[in-house]
C-alpha positions in Angstrom: 160.8 10.1 -7.8 162.7 11.4 -10.7 165.4 9.1 -11.9 166.5 11.0 -15.0 170.1 11.3 -15.7 171.8 13.2 -18.5 174.2 10.4 -19.4 172.5 9.5 -22.5 171.7 13.1 -23.3 174.5 15.7 -23.0 175.9 18.9 -24.3 178.0 21.8 -24.2 176.5 25.2 -23.2 178.0 28.8 -23.4 177.1 32.3 -22.4 177.6 34.2 -18.9 175.8 36.4 -16.2 176.2 37.2 -12.5 174.4 35.2 -10.0 172.4 38.5 -8.8 170.6 38.7 -12.2 167.1 38.2 -12.5 165.5 35.1 -13.7 164.9 34.5 -17.5 161.8 33.5 -19.2 161.3 30.0 -20.3 161.6 30.8 -23.9 165.0 32.4 -23.4 166.3 29.7 -21.5 165.0 26.9 -23.9 166.8 28.8 -26.8 170.0 29.0 -24.7 169.8 25.3 -23.9 169.3 24.2 -27.5 172.0 26.5 -28.6 174.3 25.0 -26.1 173.4 21.4 -26.8 174.0 21.5 -30.5 177.6 22.5 -30.2 178.4 19.7 -27.6 176.6 16.8 -29.4 177.9 17.5 -32.9 181.2 16.8 -31.3 180.0 13.8 -29.6 178.9 12.1 -32.7 182.6 11.8 -33.8 184.1 10.9 -30.4 186.1 7.7 -30.2 188.2 6.1 -27.5 192.1 6.6 -27.4 193.7 4.2 -25.0 193.8 5.4 -21.5 194.1 9.1 -22.3 191.3 11.3 -20.9 192.0 13.8 -23.8 193.5 13.2 -27.2 196.8 15.0 -27.9 196.4 17.7 -30.7 198.0 17.1 -34.1 201.5 18.7 -35.2 202.0 22.4 -35.8 200.4 23.5 -39.2 197.3 21.2 -38.8 193.9 21.7 -37.6 192.6 19.8 -34.6 191.6 16.4 -35.6 188.9 13.7 -34.1 188.0 13.3 -31.4 188.4 17.1 -31.1 185.5 18.8 -33.1 185.0 22.5 -34.0 181.4 23.2 -33.6 179.0 26.2 -33.8 175.4 27.1 -33.8 172.7 25.3 -35.9 172.4 27.0 -39.1 175.1 29.4 -38.1 175.7 32.2 -40.7 178.3 34.2 -38.9 182.0 32.8 -39.2 183.3 30.2 -36.9 185.9 30.8 -34.3 189.3 29.7 -35.8 191.3 27.0 -34.1 194.7 26.2 -35.6 198.0 24.5 -34.2 201.0 26.7 -34.1 204.3 26.9 -32.3 204.7 29.8 -29.8 208.1 30.2 -27.9 209.0 26.6 -28.9 205.8 25.2 -27.7 203.0 23.5 -29.6 199.9 25.5 -28.9 196.2 25.9 -30.0 195.6 29.4 -31.4 192.0 30.6 -30.9 190.8 33.5 -32.7 187.3 35.0 -32.8 186.7 37.8 -35.2 183.0 38.6 -34.9 182.6 34.8 -34.7 181.3 32.1 -32.3 182.6 28.5 -32.1 184.1 25.8 -29.7 186.6 23.1 -29.8 185.1 20.0 -28.0 186.1 16.7 -27.1 183.5 14.2 -25.5 184.4 11.3 -23.1 182.7 8.1 -24.1 182.7 6.5 -20.6 181.7 8.1 -17.4 184.9 9.4 -15.7 185.6 11.3 -12.5 188.9 13.0 -13.1 190.4 15.2 -10.3 192.7 17.5 -12.1 192.5 19.7 -15.2 195.8 21.6 -16.1 196.9 23.7 -19.0 198.7 26.7 -20.0 197.3 29.8 -21.8 198.0 33.2 -22.8 196.2 36.1 -24.6 197.4 38.1 -27.7 194.4 40.3 -28.2 191.7 40.7 -25.5 188.2 41.5 -26.4 187.9 44.8 -24.3 184.3 45.3 -25.4 183.1 42.0 -23.6 181.3 42.2 -20.3 180.2 38.8 -19.0 177.7 40.6 -16.7 175.3 41.6 -19.5 173.7 39.6 -22.3 174.6 42.1 -25.0 178.3 42.0 -24.4 178.3 38.3 -23.4 181.5 37.3 -25.1 184.6 35.5 -23.9 188.2 36.1 -24.9 189.3 32.7 -24.1 187.7 29.8 -21.9 188.3 26.1 -21.1 185.0 24.2 -20.1 184.1 21.0 -18.4 180.9 19.2 -18.7 179.4 17.3 -15.9 176.6 14.6 -16.0 174.5 16.1 -13.2 171.2 14.1 -12.6 168.2 16.0 -13.6 166.5 15.4 -10.4 169.1 17.6 -8.6 168.4 20.7 -10.9 166.0 23.3 -9.4 162.5 22.7 -10.4 161.9 25.7 -12.6 165.1 25.0 -14.7 164.4 21.2 -14.3 161.2 21.8 -16.4 162.9 23.9 -19.0 165.4 21.4 -19.5 162.8 18.7 -20.0 161.1 20.9 -22.5 164.3 21.4 -24.3 165.2 17.8 -24.2 162.0 16.8 -25.7 162.2 19.2 -28.6 165.7 19.0 -29.5 167.5 16.4 -31.4 170.7 16.4 -29.2 171.3 15.9 -25.7 172.0 18.4 -22.9 174.3 18.2 -19.8 172.9 19.9 -16.8 176.1 21.5 -15.4 179.1 23.2 -17.0 181.9 24.8 -15.4 184.2 27.3 -17.5 187.4 28.9 -16.8 187.9 32.3 -18.4 190.4 35.0 -18.9 188.7 38.4 -18.8 189.9 41.8 -19.7 188.4 43.6 -16.4 186.8 41.3 -14.0 188.6 40.4 -11.0 190.4 37.1 -10.5 188.1 34.6 -8.5 184.8 36.3 -9.9 182.2 33.6 -10.3 179.3 34.3 -12.9 176.3 32.4 -14.1 175.6 32.1 -17.8 173.5 35.0 -19.1 170.9 32.8 -20.4 170.9 29.8 -18.1 172.5 28.9 -14.7 173.4 25.5 -16.1 176.7 27.0 -17.0 178.8 28.8 -14.4 182.1 30.7 -14.9 185.2 31.3 -12.9 187.5 34.1 -13.9 191.1 32.9 -13.2 193.0 36.1 -14.2 192.6 39.4 -16.0 194.3 42.5 -17.5 197.3 43.2 -19.7 199.6 41.0 -17.4 198.2 38.1 -19.3 199.4 39.4 -22.6 202.4 37.8 -24.5 203.1 35.5 -21.4 202.1 32.0 -20.5 200.0 31.4 -17.4 200.0 27.9 -15.9 196.6 26.6 -14.5 195.8 23.5 -12.3 192.4 23.1 -11.2 190.8 20.7 -8.8 187.7 19.8 -10.7 185.8 18.4 -8.0 186.4 21.3 -5.8 185.5 23.8 -8.4 182.4 21.9 -9.3 181.2 21.9 -5.6 182.1 25.7 -5.2 179.8 26.4 -8.2 177.2 23.9 -8.3 177.2 22.8 -4.5 173.9 24.3 -4.0 172.6 21.4 -6.1 174.9 18.6 -5.4 177.4 17.7 -2.9 178.9 14.8 -5.3 181.0 15.0 -8.2 179.1 13.8 -11.4 181.0 12.1 -14.1 183.0 14.4 -16.5 181.6 13.9 -20.1 183.5 16.3 -22.0 185.9 19.2 -22.3 185.7 22.3 -24.5 187.8 25.4 -25.4 186.3 28.5 -27.0 186.0 32.1 -27.6 183.3 34.3 -29.1 182.9 37.9 -29.9 179.5 37.6 -32.0 177.8 40.0 -29.6 180.5 42.7 -29.4 181.5 42.3 -33.1 185.1 42.4 -31.9 188.3 40.3 -32.3 190.2 38.3 -29.7 193.2 36.0 -30.2 194.6 33.6 -27.5 196.4 30.3 -27.0 196.1 27.2 -25.1 198.6 24.5 -24.7 199.4 21.2 -22.6 195.8 20.6 -21.8 195.6 17.5 -19.3 192.5 15.9 -17.7 193.9 13.7 -15.2 192.5 11.2 -12.7 
């Protein structure tokens, strides 16, 4: 029996591919897992509890997001980080997310194992990365995404990926979650499209909306976290694992392009 659980070893991941894509080599997957894990755990090192709130509200307009929110990039990252700043848009306090040939995520980890039901937020796009295409590694960038990290027991991961996870965990100084769901806005893929990460199926994406209709207008989202997890990872688990973190991000390091978007009123509720 395999009793391992990622509760003590968790992390963010980040990079997409369609489910029909071929399996990656173990080396590719290992590198991807380490890449994702460092982002999540660097944020976890600064996480603290804040009363009964599942997510800490952002600071005032003009400030940068403060702890327990943490901006994290890749280990020894030389490219610039995605920029996160708090601004006012249409009278609303919002997080501005700009990626200009950049990579980075804003992450908050949750100290205790929680099983929330609903994630809600508003978002909009000012500049789409029209060069991005989540179906291919060489164009694997996101204009804007909101991600949820799950404490899926390792024993429920398919055998091949389970071994890669074990190797990655043994060699990495930081923990790895085994399941991440990311919601994305995309310039071209139809709403409802689901994709696997281009480097590992431990991350799976849902396209919520696309196209110019998203420009300069707010879109409201309310997602059933349990249902989305089961829709994407139901082949591995029929039970919702605890949620161990939430992240917001954008990247354009593969396409060397620029994107700008906004997220507001992010709430993770029981």
